[in-house]
KEKE-3310 file (N, C-alpha, C; in steps of 0.2 Angstrom, whole numbers, plus 5000, padded with zeros to 4 digits):
npx = (5340:5341:5355:5361:5355:5361:5374:5373:5369:5380:5389:5384:5377:5367:5356:5339:5325:5316:5325:5333:5325:5321:5333:5337:5327:5329:5340:5337:5333:5321:5314:5318:5307:5290:5280:5269:5265:5269:5283:5290:5301:5311:5328:5341:5355:5369:5382:5380:5371:5378:5388:5400:5413)
npy = (4331:4324:4324:4317:4305:4302:4300:4289:4280:4281:4274:4262:4256:4247:4249:4251:4262:4259:4255:4266:4276:4272:4273:4286:4292:4285:4292:4305:4320:4328:4344:4359:4368:4372:4364:4367:4359:4347:4345:4333:4320:4326:4334:4327:4318:4318:4312:4302:4294:4290:4284:4290:4295)
npz = (4896:4885:4881:4891:4889:4877:4881:4888:4878:4870:4877:4878:4865:4863:4871:4875:4872:4883:4893:4895:4900:4914:4920:4919:4927:4939:4944:4947:4956:4966:4960:4968:4978:4974:4961:4949:4939:4926:4929:4929:4933:4939:4942:4933:4938:4930:4931:4940:4933:4921:4927:4930:4940)
capx = (5340:5343:5362:5362:5353:5366:5380:5371:5369:5387:5393:5380:5372:5361:5351:5332:5321:5313:5330:5336:5320:5321:5340:5336:5322:5332:5346:5335:5331:5316:5316:5317:5301:5284:5279:5261:5263:5274:5290:5293:5305:5316:5334:5345:5362:5372:5388:5377:5367:5382:5393:5406:5415)
capy = (4324:4321:4324:4311:4299:4301:4298:4282:4276:4280:4269:4255:4257:4242:4251:4253:4268:4256:4254:4272:4280:4271:4275:4293:4293:4283:4296:4311:4322:4333:4351:4363:4372:4369:4364:4367:4354:4347:4345:4327:4316:4331:4335:4321:4318:4315:4308:4296:4291:4287:4280:4293:4298)
capz = (4897:4879:4881:4896:4886:4872:4884:4890:4872:4868:4881:4877:4860:4863:4876:4872:4876:4889:4898:4896:4904:4921:4922:4920:4933:4945:4946:4947:4962:4965:4959:4974:4978:4971:4954:4948:4934:4921:4930:4928:4938:4943:4939:4932:4940:4924:4933:4943:4927:4916:4931:4931:4947)
cpx = (5342:5351:5364:5361:5358:5372:5379:5372:5376:5391:5390:5375:5366:5355:5344:5330:5318:5319:5333:5331:5321:5328:5340:5332:5325:5338:5344:5333:5326:5318:5314:5311:5295:5283:5272:5260:5268:5281:5293:5296:5310:5322:5338:5352:5366:5378:5385:5374:5372:5388:5400:5407:5415)
cpy = (4321:4320:4318:4305:4297:4298:4290:4277:4276:4275:4262:4256:4252:4244:4253:4259:4265:4255:4261:4276:4279:4273:4282:4295:4291:4288:4303:4313:4327:4340:4355:4367:4368:4369:4363:4362:4353:4346:4338:4324:4321:4332:4329:4323:4315:4310:4301:4291:4287:4283:4283:4296:4293)
cpz = (4891:4878:4886:4892:4880:4875:4886:4883:4869:4871:4880:4871:4859:4867:4872:4875:4883:4894:4900:4901:4912:4924:4923:4926:4939:4948:4946:4954:4961:4964:4965:4973:4976:4964:4953:4942:4929:4922:4930:4934:4942:4939:4939:4934:4934:4926:4936:4937:4923:4920:4931:4938:4952)
residu = (MET:ALA:GLY:ILE:ALA:ALA:LEU:LEU:LEU:GLY:GLY:ASN:PRO:THR:LEU:THR:PRO:ALA:ALA:VAL:GLU:PRO:ALA:LEU:LYS:ALA:ASN:SER:ARG:PRO:ILE:PRO:GLY:THR:CYS:SER:GLY:GLY:CYS:GLY:ALA:GLY:LEU:VAL:ASP:ALA:ALA:ALA:THR:VAL:GLY:VAL:GLY)
# end
């Protein structure tokens, strides 16, 4: 996720951490299978998050 956050900040360096976090979470999908803890929001779709494609 750090790389995707860097891409977001490269496109808009004025973004705050409070703006980056929801963008990452909004473009995540659940991890397949079961997770016993610590999996977070899921797998982030980089293209959707940075608006490519």
